[in-house]
Phi, psi and omega in degrees: 000322176303317187290321180289313176298321179292322170302315185289313171303312176293320171306314179304306188295325177288325176297317181293318182291327184282334185290311182050060176106354172077220174263025172297145176292147175290142181305143175297134172284140178293145180287130183277113180293150182155198183208158179213177182167208183228135177254122184244136185247138165229163178094187183263120170301130177285140180284351172268003175299135180245338179198140181230140179219152166273133182233140181229130178248142175292320183244152174307143176278075180271343179207160179300336174294335177292340184269075188218165182297330183284341172265344176288122178258335186205135165231130182278163171295170185295129178282131186301127177295139175091349178305156179254337176211157173207127180265136184224161171209119184306341176277341188234344181247050179257151183281343178205160181279359173284340183265082179241108182286142178250188179291139169154189174247135180248124183288332187219113177241117185216159174255125182230153173240164180225154177246009177272152185290324184254151173288124181222141173264058179244116180307323185287350182267358182239139188233113182288136180243340174200148178233160178280131175223136181286148190292132181086349181280133185272351181302157173293321176218143180260145166289154174254120178255119174261113171293148178308129177068022185229150174249130179263122173262163175079033173267083187263129179244135186247118190249119177239107178294337180273349175215075184286163177287173169298136179283150169294171181296147179254000000 
């Protein structure tokens, strides 16, 4: 009788340890806020390009002073030189883990290239080849708005090397 009781007790303990919550659903993973889309390139790539990145600024670039690390909200990893398209997600295509976008409005999202060998936060080293604009918007650049707890899709940027957008102040 002692063996049967011990067997039932051990079986119960093993079953309880193996269930880990029974048939309860896995807890939902929180949505990582951010945005994503496709960058499309047309025109002739400059052969001197050394790097291309998607950059996002919190506030508009009205003066060269606005091109600073405190205004910079996001920098993508390097976009392949010569690409015709590049699909991105700000949660996975960031150059560093310091760039985690939160809910809010971001005034300036652009694709820019540099011909300098080193990565630098010098406005003169960067040439904007495309900016985010909502389809049909007549503004020079549209803000990217990330609502609380959401990931925004369809933030597409069209880049034309032969007809670039107006450049921010230098």
